[in-house]
Phi, psi and omega in degrees: 000314187295320180292324183294313178302317177289328172294327183280325176290326176283329175296313189286327180279351191311310181257015190256013175269151167124192187250008176099166187203149177280353181274095182271347188294308177294324175296309181303316177302318175303303176314314181290312176302318179294324180286317171308310172298323172298317171308312182296313182299325185281350174271347179293143175247359185206160182297321177301318180300308179307313179308319181294320187282325175294324172301310173302319181291322182288319175299321176296310179303323178291331172298331186284340182294348180277348183274157176305148173302328189287342176267002182252001201258115182280153177278175188296331178287316181295329177293325182291320177300317182286328171303316179293316185294317182305311176305313175295323171306316187291314182303309177299312182300315175304314181298315180297323183286339172272016179073023179097352181295149181294139184282132180078012176282156170073035185270000000 
């Protein structure tokens, strides 16, 4: 579980460092794909399912490494979206690891 969470965080954070850029096309595509990965992970009810999505997400993000760094920098608004999506990915990953139980319930 610990390694899965590290993989998710590092994958989601991969292209999210920097000061922003006016080139939105590659970044917007990346954000759209990240949202799609989040949607897929949130449909998972177990760890094998999330592992498959994380594997696909990692492969996609590895392809991004071929782009110039300036084409991978989100602007501040995109960064806010990315931060929220990252939180949702982590929440859904934890939920799936618990067999689909609601995270944070029963406190």
